[in-house]
N, C-alpha and C positions, 0 to 999 in steps of 0.2 A: 557581387561580381565573382565569376568563376576564375580560379587560378589555373593557369595553363602549365602543363608539364612541357619542358623544353626538351629538345633532342639530347642536350647535355645531361639533363636530369635522368632521362631514360638510360643513357650510356652509363651514368654513375650507378644506377640500380643494377644494370647488367654486370658491371665490374664486381660489385660487392657479392652478387649471387653467382658469379663465375659462368655467365652465359651471355650469348649475343642476342640482343632483342631483334625481333623481326617485325617490320611495320607493314600493315595492310590498312590503307585508309587512315582512320583515326584510332586504330587499335595497335598496340604494341604487345607482342607475345614473347614470353620467355619460358623456355622449357628447362626444367631442373630434374636431376636425379642424384641419388646419393652415390658414394664411391662403390658400394657393394652392388649397386644396380637393383636394389630391392624396393626402393621408393622412387616414385616419379610424380611430378605435378607440373601443370602448365599454369602460368600466371598471365592474365591479360589485363592491360591497362587501357581503358576506354577513355579517350581524351575528348572533352567537349561533346558529350553525348546529349542529344536533345530529348528531354523527357517532359511531357506536359507543358511545352513552351519554354522550358528552362534548360540551360546547359549545365550538365554535371560531369564530374569525373567519376568513373566507376572502376573498381578493381575486382576481377573475377578469378577464382581458383578452381581448377579442374584436377581432381585426384581420384584414385581408386575409391569408388563408393562415396565420393564427397563432391559437392559443389557449393561454393561459398561466394557471396558478393558483398562488397562494401560500397554502398552508394554514397554520393556526396563526399568523396575523398577530397579533403582540403589540404593535405600535406603528407610528407613522408620524412622519415629519418633513416638514412642508410649508414650502417655501422660495419666498417671493416673489422673492427675488434671482435664484434659478436657474430660476424658473418651472417647478418640478417638485415632485412629492410622492414620497417614498421610503417604501414600506411594508416592514416588516421582521418577521422572525420568528427566533427562536433556539431551538435544541435542543442541549442540552449545550454544547459549545464551538463549534458551527457556526452561522453567521449566514447568512441568505438575505435578499436585498433585491430588491424589484420597484420600479423607478423609472419613473414616468409623467410625461411632459413635456407642457406646455401645448399644444405644436404636434403632438400625437398621436404622440410618440415613446415607445418602451418598451424598457427593458433589464431583464434578470434576471440576478442573480448568486446562485448557489445553493451552499450548503454551504461557505462560506468560513470557514476556521479563524480564530477571533476574535483569535488572537495576531498575525495578519497585519495587523490593523487599527490597531495602535498602534506598529508598528516603523518603521524607516527605509525609506520607499517606494523610495528610489533604489537600495536593495540587492536589490530584487526583480526577477525577470524581467519584461519588459514585459507578457507575457500575464497575469501575476498582479497586477502593479501597478495596472492599471485597476480591477479589482474591489475591491482594498484601498482605493484612494482613494475610489471611489464609496460604499463602505459605512463609511468611517472616521467619518462623522458619527454613527454608532450607538455608537461607542466610549464616549462620555460618558454613555450611558443605562444606568441600573441596571435590567436586565431583570427581576430578581426583584421590585423594588419599583415597577416602571413603572406609571404611571397616565396616562390620557388627560386627566384633569382638571388644570387649571392650578393651581399652588400659590401 
């Protein structure tokens, strides 16, 4: 079953990223730029997109010379403290995360084995440590029973 983004979820994302979401159909668009005006990106959240007879959530990022998509987005974590939103998806034991920063930064970590998210980060090679630390906040989330609704 697909988890639905609520309008409250989208507003929460907009507040953390400091921008007002614009809705067209089932797509929410958020436009970001840094304080200096040198970086810009557009974030689109596609809710309930039909692909091959299945409904998925998809997050797209448009930036200078860059286009990124996260298919099968199953959740997000919005952090006021970090000024960023992490969208994530999981397939079997692989986790992917798309991190959007308020200052128009963007990072993608794809197909990270979930066992790397709960181990001792200091024992990992530096190239792997960064993705594990960035996605470790998803470790406490029950992907099977995940809901965007607050309990």
